[in-house]
N, C-alpha and C positions, 0 to 999 in steps of 0.2 A: 650654213657656210657656203654651200654651192650656189644658193640663190644670191648671196651677197657678192660672191665672186663674179657671177654673171652680170650683176648690176655694175660692178666696177669695170668689167670689160666693155660694157655698153657705153660707159662714160669716159673711156680713155680718149686722149686728145687727138683722135683721128679727125682730120679737118672737116670732112663731110658730116660725120655723125655728130661731132661736137657742135657744129653750127646748127644742125637740125634740133639737137637737144636744147641748146640755149634759147633758140628762137621759140620752141614750143613752151619752155618754162616761162618765157617772158610774156607770151601772148595768150596762153590757155586761160580759161576761166579759173579764177582763184577760188579756193574753198578752204575755209579755216576748219580746224579740228572741232571747235565749238559749233560751227555751222553744220558740220557733218553729223554730230551727235544729237542734233535737234530734229533728226528725221522723224516725222510724225508717227509712222507705222512700225518703226523698228528697223532691223538690219538683216541683210542677207549676206551669207558668207559663201562666195563662189570659190570652190576648191576645198571645201570642208573635208576633213579626214576623220576616220574613226580611230586612227592611231594617235595616242596622246603625245607621243614625242614629235609628231609632225606639226609644222607651223599652222596648217589649216585647221587642226584640232585646237591648238592653243588660242588662236584668234576667236574661235567659237566659244571656248570656255571663258575667255576674257570678257566677252559680252555677258555671259551668264553670271560670272563672278560678280559683276557690277549691277546685276539685276536688270539687264537690258534684254528686250525681246530680240531673238535671233532665229533666222531660218537657214539651216544648212542646205547648200546647193551642191549636189553630187550626182554623177552619172552612174556610180557603182554601188552606192549605199542607199538603204531605205530608211534607216534610223541611225542618228549619231547623237550620243549623249542624251538619249531619251527623247530627242526631237525628231519628228518625221521630216524626211528630206524631200526636196523638190528637185527635178532634173534640169530645170531651166528657169531663168528669171521670168520667162513668160508665164510660169505657173503662179506668179504673184498676182496675176490678174490685172484688172484695169487700174488698180491702185499702186502698181509697181513704182510709179514716179514718186511716191511718198516714202520710199525706203532708202536707207543708206546702204551701199553695197561695198563690202570689203572684198578685194580681189586677190587671190593667192593662186595664180595660174602662170604657166610659162608665157613669155611675151607673145608667142605666135597665137596662143589661145586668147590672151588678153586682147590682142588686135581684133579678133573676130567679135569679142564681147562688146567692144565699143559701139559697133554699129547696132547691135541689139539694144544696148542701153539708150542710144539715140532714138530708136524706134519706140521704146517704151517710155520715153521722156524722163528717164532717170537722170538727175542732175547732182547726185551725191555719190561720187566714186572715190574710194580710197585704195590706190594701188599700193599694196604692201611690198616691201623690198624684194626685188627679184622678179616682179611681175611686169615691169615696164622695160621699154627700150626706146631709143630715139624715134623709131618708127611709130611706136605706140603713142608717144607724146605728141608727135606731129599729127597723127590721125585724130587724137583727142582735140587738138587745136582746131583742126578743120571742122570737126563736129560741134565745136563750142561746148564741150562737156565740162562740168564742174569737177575738178580733180584735187586730190591730195596725192602727191607723188614725190619721188626722188629723196626719200629719207625718212620722214616721220613714220613711226611704227605704232600701231594700236597698243601693243603690249607695253610699250614704254610710256605712251601718252596717258593711258588709263592706269597703268600699273597692273602687274600680273604675277600671281603666285603660282608657279608651275606645279606645286603640290596640291593645289585646290582642285577638287572635283565636285560636281553638282551633288548636293545633299541627297542621300538615299531616302526616298519616301517609303514609309511603311504602308501608306495608303494614299491614293490620289484619285481625282476624278474631275468631271466638268458638268456644267448645267447651262441652261438657257442657250442651247446650241453653241456651246463653247465660249460664250461671253463671260462666264464665270468659271474659274478653275480653282481647285483646292488641292492641298497636299499636307500630309502630316509627317513631320520628320520624326522617325522612331527614336533617334538618339536624344533629342532635346525635348520632344513632345511639343514643338512649336507648330501650330496649325496656321498655314498661310492661305489666305483667300486672295485671289488675283482677279481684278476686273480686266478681262482680256479681249476687249473689243475696241482697239484704238481707232478703227475705221469709223466708229460712231461716237468717238470721243468719250468712250466708256459711259454712254448715257444710261441712266437708271430707269430702264423700261420696266413694264409690269413683269415680264419674265425674269429679268435680272433681280428685281426686288423680291420676287417670290423665291428665287434661288437663294438669295442672301438670307432671307427669313428662315428657310428650311435648314440651311447650314448652321445658323446660329442656334436654332432650336434643337439640333441633333449633334452638337459638338461632342466628339469622343470624350468620355469622362477623364481620360488621361491628359487631356489638353492642359498645358500650363500657361501658354501665352498665345494670343491670337494676333497675327499680323495681317493687315489689310493693305494690299498693294494694287498697282495698276500698271498696265503696259501703255507705251506710246508717250506722247508729249503732254497729254492732258490727263490729270488724275480722274476727273469726272466732270462732264458738262451739266450734270443734273438730270432732271426729268426729261423723258422723251415726250415732246409736245403732242405727238400723235395720240398719246394716251388721254389727251384732254380735248379731242375733237368733239365738236358739238353733237354729231350723230351718235356718239357713245352714250350720251345722257349724263345727268348729274349724279345718278347712283354709281355709275362706273368711275366717274371723276372722284367721287368721295372715297370709293374703295381704293383707288390708287394712292390717294393721300394718306389714308389710314394704313395702308401697307408700308408706305415709306416711313411713317411715324413709328410703326411697330419695329421695323428694322433698326431705326436709330435708338429706340428705347432698349432693344435687346442688347445692343453693344454696351450699354451701361449695366444691364441686368445680368448678363452672362457672368459666370464665376471667374473665368480667367481674365487677366488684364488684356486690354486690346490696344494695339498700336497702329495708327494710320501712318503710312509711308507715302508722302506726297511729293511726287517728282516734278509736277507741272501745275497747271491751273486747276484749282478746285473751285467750281463756281456753282451758285444756287444750291440745289439739293446735293451736289457733289461736295460743296463746302460744308453743308449740314452733316453729311456722312463722315467726313474727316473729323469734324469737331465733336462728334458723338463718341469718338474713341477716347480711352483714358489718357493716352499719350499721342502727340502728333510730332513726327519727325519730318522735316521738310528740306528739300534740296534748295540750294541758293537760287535756283531757277524757278522755284515754285511761287505761286500767288494765290490769293484767296479773294473771293468776290461774291457779293449779293447783288446781282445785276438787274433785278426786277424793275426798279424805278427808272432805269435808263431805257426800258423797253415798254413803257406804258403800263407797268404793273407794280408789284411789290413782293418781296421775298418773305412772306408771312411765316411759313413753317421753317424755312432754313434759318431764320433769325432766332428761333427758339434755341437751337443747338449752339449757335454762335454766342448767344447771350449767356450760356452756361460757362463759357470759357473766358469772357472778357467783360469789360465794364459797360455800363449802360450807354455812356457817351460814345464808346468805340463802336458798339453794334449799331447805334443810331447813325453814326457817320457812314458805316458800310451800307446800311439799308437805304438811307436817303440820297447819298451821293453815287452809290452803285459803282464805285471805283475799285480797281484791282489793288489789293494790298500786297506788296512784295514780302517775301519770306522774312527778311530781317525785321521789317516793321511789325509783321504779324507776331514775331517772337516777342517784341517789346510789348505788344498788346495782350499777350498771354494766349493767343490762339495756337502758338507753336511752342513746343518744349525745347527743341534744338534745331538749328539750321546747320546743314551739312553740305559740303561740296557735292555737286551732282554725281560725279564719278564715284564717290564713296558712299552714297546714300544707302544703297541696299545692303552693302557689306556691313556698314555701321549699324543699320537697323537690326540685322541678324545678331550682331554682337549684343545689342541692348536686350533683344528678346531672349537670347541664351543666358544672359546674366540674370534676368528675372526668373527664368526657368530653373535655375540652379537653387533658388531659395525654396523653403518649405512651401509646397503648393497650398496646403491647408491654411497656413498663416497668411499667405499672400491673398488668397481668395476671401478669407474672412476679413482681412484688412480692407480690401476693396469694398466689401459690403458695408462695413461700419463707417468707412471714410465718407461715403455718400449719404449714409443715414444721418450722421451728425451734422453734415452740411445743411440739411433741411430743417434742423431745429432752430427756433427763433431766438433763443437766449443762450448765453455762454454757459450758464448752469446746466441747461438741458443738453447741450453738446457734450459736456463732460459726463453727465449722467448716462448718455448713450455709449460713450467710449470706455468708461471704467469697467463695466462687466466684461467686455471683450479683452481688456488688458489683464484682468484677474484670471480669466479663462486661459489666456496664453501662458501666464506664469505657473499655472497648475500642470502644464504638460511636462512629460519627462525631458523633452529636448530643452525646454526653457530652464528646467532645474539644473541640467548639465551646464548650461550657459552661466547660471547663477554661481555654481560651484567653481567654474573656471575663473570667473572674475573676482571671487572671494579670496582667491589665493594671493 
């Protein structure tokens, strides 16, 4: 309330201040909410707070609630909501310009921040209510910074549940120097794997593929659903081309491809259902990875591509996974034309199960995962196994012959007999 009162005071019709404010709003670089949310490397929250009733904490949690990567910036805290803090935007390094920055600071502090943003070439700034003043807006105009200001609030634009807190992980960790992160939610037994290297467009390097293989081979036995997510604006750009440099030799090239194939086959072979959560472009081996999951949930901003033919090559192995989800004519079109397929068309082609607004993607994905996790894990896992086994059978009779024993086995269980009694009544 105090921040809003300060904002109102700054915008009172004092002739000098009002003129400055109007002139700044009319001439400063415009930035849309959608443009801000497309920041490639995620978001920084200047003025982040460890106190959940504070606006600086709510903004941070809002990003996390929607599955967006966020870095808290604080001079007094080292960790907020489980995330390590940085003390200055300078700590973002040379890639600071690729971040969106939410600002929750008094106007005097904001004024100093603008010069630093200019120095770091940051062009996505969202001044949350109470952080701006006519002087701030005037200075932003002089520096030609891209701003959202004077009203729009992240909590309103994205939607925020103040009761939401980050899921408590019963176990978590990282691999490949932080490029892969994982956590197991103790309550739902949903195992989440996150590609966490947006600076490299979540490339599937040898270390990343090795980490994914090890995680899939050592999933906790309690895991009921596997979620595969990524940070940044690209789901995955596919192989790291350095892994195919001539000096490495054909044997190493072959091992990289074998490793990638093993990861994609494991997604089909592991017992729990797997769900790819695709927020941006999934291209080449990144498209292969998404399509190897049992379900694919995609943001309306997502796209799928087999780009090899456009670059003098061909996406041989990625096309294998794509062909498992769509028709021969559709995969041929993707492979030969190498064009990006928007999420809505990908849904029509069968590559995607559901298209979800970007802001709701991760929260909806969690709901889907938790819904599956509530079912009997033994039946779900057996069902996944038989589902794919019968798909491989050449005739309809063989498909039923494969499925019938599993159905009989299911009806012999005490839980199924309870269901039978319930519906006999």
